[in-house]
N, C-alpha and C positions, 0 to 999 in steps of 0.2 A: 492524310499523312501516312506514308509507309513506314515500316519498321526501320529501314535504312535512313530515312529522313529524320526519324525520331532519334536514332543513334547519333546522327550528325549534330542535332540540336543539343543532345546531352553532352557530347564532346566539346562543343563550342562554349556552353554555359558552365561546364565544370572544370575545364582546363585539362581534361584527360585526353589521351590519344584516342583515335577512332576504334582501335582494337580493344583498348581497355574499356571504353564506353560500351562497346558491343557486348563484351563479357559481362559488364555490370547489368545491362538491360536484360540479357539472357538469364542471369542469375535471379533477378527480381521476378521475371515472368515464370521461371521454373519453380521458384519457391511458392508463388501464389498458386500455381497449378497443383503442386504436390499437397499443399495445405487443403485446398478445396477437394481434392480427390479423397482425402482422409475424412472429409465431412466437416472440417474446421472453417474458421472465418479469418479474414485478414482485414484489419481496421486501421485506416490512416485518418487520424483525427482531423476534421476539417475538410478532407478530400473525399472520403467515402469508404464504403465497406463492401468487400467481396464476400459472398456467402453462397451456400448451396440450398436450393429449395426442392421439395418433392412435388412433382406434378402427378396428379392422380390419373387413373385410367379414365377414358371418356369415349363417347361415340363421335365419329367423324363422318364426313361424306366425301366420296371420291368425286372430284369436280367433273371428270370426263364422263363417268357413267351414272352418277347420281346414286350409286350403291352405298349403303351404310357400311362403315368399317369400324372395328374396335381399335382404338389407339392405346397402346400399353402405357403403364405408369413409367415415369422416368425421373431422374435427378438432373437438375439444370443449374448452371451457374447464374448468380444474380449480382447486380451491382446497384448499390444505393448511394447516390451522390450526397456528399456532406454539405454543410451550410456555406463554407468558404468557396467551394466549387460552384455551387448554385449562384452565389452572389457574383462571382467572377464572370459567369456566363451571361447573367442578366445585364451587366453593364457594358 
């Protein structure tokens, strides 16, 4: 599903216009992005939790040359699915 298809679904299910639904979706996504960039968490009970994880530095291998390389430490976004979402996907 693309973002535009998602906005269309939100507009149909909420009764909002497509422009309003697009603004709402953009606002939700930017709020999640801003919160994660500050190192915070976003928790939707039953749906899931967005958080930030630290990934340590490690050794890697260049697949073309076989040469060992050092991969720098980084911060990455994580999503943990909640129980309601897990149950919805199972059935």
